[in-house]
C-alpha positions, 0 to 999 in steps of 0.5 A: 325251218324259216329263212329270209331272202332279201331283194338285191335290186328291182326290175324296171320293166315295160310290163305293167300287167300280168297279161302283158308278160311273155310266157318265157324270156325266150319269147321276150328276147327283143324286150328290154328292162333295167335291173336297179341294184341296191347300193349295198350290193353294187360291188357284187356286179363288178365283173358282169360284162356287156354282151354276156348272159346271166341267170336272173333269179326273182320273186314272183311277188304278184303270184298268189297261191299255188297248186301242186297239180296245174295245167300248163299253157301249152298242155291240156293235162295236169302236171306237177308244179315242179315239172312246169315253169309256172309262176304259181309255186310254193316259194314263188321263185322265178328264173330267166336267162337274159342278155346284158346290154349295158351297165350304167351308173355302176348300179343299172344293168340293162337286159334283153329277154325280159319276162318280168313285171315292173318292180319285180324283186331280184333275189340273185344273179348268176353267170350263165356259163354254157360249158357248165350246162348240158349240151343238146346232145346230152338232153 
């Protein structure tokens, strides 16, 4: 089965090189970027609020190839790719939870907590709803 995913927008990030990116969004919590939403999708961001957190799904467009077993940055042992947050994945999909700082010109979402390269394609945005996620005591 083949399917196509089209970007809904692109990240305008301060990170121009792979080596500059924090390894997770939590380590870039003071870093800001802008999601530039394409005109045809602007209506879809209407109810996103400043100060809210969103789940950002994006395409690791600079990742080349993958291995099913990888050694994560914080380990010396091989792990299966699906038990890691590596950008080197079969479908190259990334996910970060970021904070919405502002929305400007109806299509620019300023975010904080950035771990994406400049010009990264955004494939979806979902609301982060804490009560729909496991609590610490459930983990």
